[in-house]
N, C-alpha and C positions, 0 to 999 in steps of 0.2 A: 524492182527488175527492169527497169526502164535500161539499162545500159547491158542487158543480156543479148546475144547474136547469136545463141547456137538453138537450133530446134529441140534440143533435149537437154536437160538437163538432171543434175543427179539430186534427188530428194531423200533424205535420211537413208534409206539402205538400197535404193533402187533407182536405175536411169528410166526418168519419164518425160512424155511431152513436155517441152517448157510451158504450153498453156497450164496442165495438170499444175506444175510447180508455183506458177503465177498465183493459180487461185490459194494457194497453201502460203503464199510469200506475205508476211508483216514482218515490221519491225518492232522486236518487243521490248522488254524494259533493257535488257541487255546485249547487244550484237556484237561479237569479236570477228574479225575478217581479216583476211589476206588477198592481195593480187599477186599472183606469180607469173612470171614471162616465159612464154614457152617458145624456145628455139630447136630446128630440127626434131620437134617431137618430145625435147626435153625440158622437163620442168627445172628452170634454173634455180640454183641454190633452195631448192625446197629444204633441205634440212634446217638452214636458216629461219625460213619461212615459217617451218612448223614450230621451230624453237619458239620464237617471236609470239605466235599464236596461243602457246602455252601460257607463256609470260603473261601475256594480256589478260588471260581467263584469270590468272593467279591473282594481277594485281587488280581484276575487279571482282575477285570474291566468287566466282562461278567455276564449274570444273568441266572441263571436256569430256563427252561420254565415249568419245572414239580414243583409240591410241594412235600413236604415230604412224605406227604401220600400218594399222588399218587406214588411216587416212592418204597414206602414201598408194595404199592397193587400190583405193577408190578413183582416186586421181588418174593414176596408171590406165585403169578400166576406161575411166571416161574419156581420156585423150585417144586411146586405140578405138573405141567405139564411133566418137566424132571425126575420127582420121584429122587429127589437131596437128598442123607442122610449125605453125607460127602464129603467135597472138599471145592473148591473155587469159587467165584464168581466175576466178573469182571463189573464194571457198568462206562462208560464213558460220558460225555457230550462232543462233539466236535463243535466250534464255527467257521465258516467261510461264513458269508451271509446266502445265500438262501441254502446251503449246509451244514448247520448244522444238528446234529443229534443226538437221544439217542441211545446207544447200551447197552445190558447187554447180558452177556454170561457165561457159566462155563469156568473156566480157568486151563491151566494145573498146578499143585502145586507140590511139592516136599517138604515133610514134613522130619524134620532129624530123622535119625534111633536113636534107642535106645543106639548105641554104642557112637555116637556124643553127646547124651546128656551128657551121662558118660564121654568120654575122652575128648570131647571138640572139636571145630574146629580151622582150620588154617586160618588164615586172613591175610592181608598185608596193609600196607598205601597207599593210592593213593592221591596225591596233587591236588586236584579239589575242587571247592566250589559249591552248590547248588543255582543257582537263585531265589531269593525271597523264601527263606528257608521253611516257612510254608504254602507255596502253594504247594497242590500235584498235580502237572500237567507233562506231559510228555515234558522233557527236552534233551538237547544234551548230558549230563554227561553220562545219561544212558548206551548210546550204549559203550561210553567210557569204563566205569565200568564193564559193560559187558563182554566184549573184555578181559581186565585186568584180571579179576574173572577165566576166561576161559584160558587163557594162561598161568595162574601161579598156576592153580589147586587149587583155593580156595574156601571158603565157601562164603565169602564175603571181600569186599573191605571197608578199613576203610578211611574215607575222614579226611583230614587234610588242613585248611586253607591257606591263605597266610601269617598268623603270626604264622605257623607252632602250632597251636591248633588243637586239635583232636575235630571233631563237631559230626558225625554220621557214620553208615555204608551207604552203598550205596542204601539199600533197609530196613534198619532197624535203630533204636538206640542203642546207647553203653552206657553202664554203667561198672564202676569201683568199686571195693570194699576193703575199707583199715580200719582196726580194725571194729568198729561196724557201719561205714557209707558208703553209697551209693554215689558217686559221679559221675555227668554227665552233659552233658553241657547246657547252658544256654537253655530256650524253645525259645528264639529270633532267636538264631542260628541254629535251626534244624528244620524239619519236625517232627511235634507234633506226633509220631504215638499213635494209639489208645492202642496199647499192652503198651507202655511206661506209658500211663496212669494209667492203673491197676496194672503195677508193682508198681510204686509209691505209689497207695494206699493199695499194699501188704505191703509196706515197713511200712507205718504208721500203719497198723494193726499189724507188728509184734516190733513195737518200735524201729524201724532201721532208725537212722539218713539218711535226704536226703540233700545232698549238692551242687548246680547247681553253675558252675562256669567254668571258662576259664581253659582248660587240656592243658596243654604243652606236646609236644610230647617226650620231651625228661624226663618226671616225669614216663613214661610206666614202669620202670623197677622198681618203688616204690610201686606198686598196690600189694594188695594180690590174687586178680582173677579179671576176666571181664567178663562181658558177653554182648549178643546182643539182643533186645526183636523186636518182629515183630508179624504181622498176623499168618505167617506158621511155624515160628520157635519156638512161644511162648518166652520162656527165654531159650536161648541156651549159654551154658558155652564157652568161647573162650579158645582154649590151646595156642596159639599164635597170637601175632602181630609181624610181623617182627621177629627179635631173642629173642624178650621179650617172657617167657614163665611164662603162669599163673596157680595157682591152680584150679583144676577143681572139688574137692572135698570138696569145701569149705561149712562149715555149714551154714551161712546165705544165701550162695547161694541155697544150698539146701531148707532151708526153704520158701526163694522165689518163686522158683519153686512150690513147693507143696503149696502154699498159692495162686498163681496165677493160678492153676489147679483150686482149691475150689472156687476162684470167678468165672471162667469162668462156672461150674458147677451149681452155684447156680444161674446164670444169664439164664442158659437154663431152669432149671427147674422151675422159675418163668415165665418164655415165655411159659412151655407148660401148665403150670397151668393157664394161660391167656386165651389159645387157648379151654379149654374145655369149 
């Protein structure tokens, strides 16, 4: 819980001081989790996050003991209790026999600066693969990637598989632009990011062609632009991957960023109307 910034946390069925939750915290045999962005006290795309949580549990042969409605209720209660207007929430289920538990807390977030959105960010390739790509769970590669990012002063590590294909970021999905086409890895090869889903929806609304395929490492120099997507960065332009430099003022990229922001605002407005 090193990333916890809230005074209280939700542990199983109660909101307790974080110190109490900290004492109970451990990483069990299997841990599935989600990080949900909060904007105007609204948990963004919560239905998609909880659907993925359930799918992750199924892929890992474990069963959540709370229903979707129960989890949503706990999230709403915690947001109100902690008066959270903006930030990230982390929820997780840890499975380890009698020591299994549900945990929810406000996690440390780091959103890109305006300069990053304008100038793009620095990334570097890392040859490592995610086990069971479609399942969002704590894996050993996370600590390796975090160390790699810190040591190289990067925003993100771009993962490359054993066949020299680019798959995803260590905590994001990656897209490339060429002509009027978005190119990204096959859905089966990556963690299906919630923001990834809405990036592709934005592309469809803008009549931008989407191509899912294997992306060879040697292709990097042929793309016009590149960006990552994720809960915290939304759509974030990439300045460079290794020695490959990309445009960051690409017109299609700017249109996608604007359309995604619009989809997010629409979602929040709808949720606010439902609360009335």
